[in-house]
C-alpha positions in Angstrom: 15.0 -9.7 -34.4 18.7 -9.8 -35.5 18.3 -6.8 -37.8 21.4 -4.7 -37.9 20.7 -2.8 -41.1 18.6 0.4 -41.5 14.9 -0.2 -42.1 12.9 1.3 -44.9 11.3 4.0 -42.9 11.1 7.6 -43.7 11.7 8.6 -40.1 15.4 8.6 -39.3 14.9 7.9 -35.7 13.2 4.6 -36.3 15.7 3.5 -38.9 18.6 3.3 -36.5 19.2 0.5 -34.0 20.4 3.0 -31.4 16.7 4.1 -31.0 15.7 0.6 -30.1 18.6 0.2 -27.7 17.7 3.5 -26.0 14.1 2.3 -25.8 15.2 -1.0 -24.1 17.4 0.9 -21.7 14.5 3.2 -20.8 12.1 0.3 -20.1 14.8 -1.5 -18.0 15.3 1.7 -16.0 11.6 2.0 -15.2 11.6 -1.7 -14.1 14.6 -1.1 -11.9 13.0 2.0 -10.3 9.9 0.0 -9.6 11.8 -2.8 -7.9 13.9 -0.3 -5.9 10.7 1.4 -4.6 9.3 -2.0 -3.5 12.6 -2.9 -1.7 12.4 0.2 0.5 9.4 -1.1 2.4 10.2 -1.1 6.1 10.4 -4.3 8.0 10.1 -4.4 11.8 12.3 -6.7 13.9 10.0 -7.6 16.8 6.2 -7.8 17.4 4.7 -4.6 18.8 7.5 -2.3 17.6 5.0 -0.4 15.5 1.2 -0.7 15.6 -1.3 1.1 13.5 -4.6 1.8 15.2 -7.7 3.2 13.6 -11.2 3.9 15.1 -14.6 4.1 13.4 -18.0 4.9 14.8 -20.4 2.1 14.0 -23.7 2.8 12.3 -27.0 2.2 14.0 -28.6 -1.1 13.6 -32.1 -1.6 12.2 -34.1 -1.4 15.5 -31.9 1.2 17.3 -32.8 4.8 17.8 -30.6 7.9 17.6 -30.8 8.4 21.4 -28.9 5.1 22.0 -25.1 5.3 22.3 -23.1 4.1 19.4 -20.3 1.6 19.6 -16.8 2.2 18.3 -14.7 -0.2 16.3 -11.0 -0.3 17.1 -8.7 -1.9 14.5 -5.0 -2.4 15.1 -2.4 -3.9 12.7 1.0 -5.1 13.9 3.7 -4.2 11.4 5.9 -7.1 12.2 3.4 -9.9 11.7 0.8 -8.0 9.7 -1.9 -9.5 11.9 -5.1 -7.4 12.5 -6.6 -7.0 16.0 -10.2 -5.9 16.3 -12.3 -4.7 19.3 -15.7 -3.0 19.8 -16.0 -0.6 22.7 -18.9 1.7 23.9 -16.9 4.9 23.7 -13.9 6.5 22.0 -11.8 7.4 25.1 -8.3 6.8 26.2 -9.6 4.2 28.6 -11.1 2.2 25.8 -7.9 2.5 23.8 -5.8 1.3 26.7 -8.1 -1.7 27.1 -7.8 -2.4 23.4 -4.1 -2.3 23.4 
């Protein structure tokens, strides 16, 4: 705005240019903090170093009864490549997890 003179405001805080400079510094600091938080994301060096696995019991289908066994959905995401892996197994046991992995 190239205004380096006091404005015609009754509030002394808004009249000075130092308020505007402080405001710009505050906005810049919030932007820097946001970028710093994004930069702290972990990156893995090789595939399989870290794998997130989640399981979910699947709902019954339209023609199935409650007496039938339900299937389980296993989802794994590799942190190096960010690729998802999916498998459906009849139970939620260690054996099924080992097969999935």
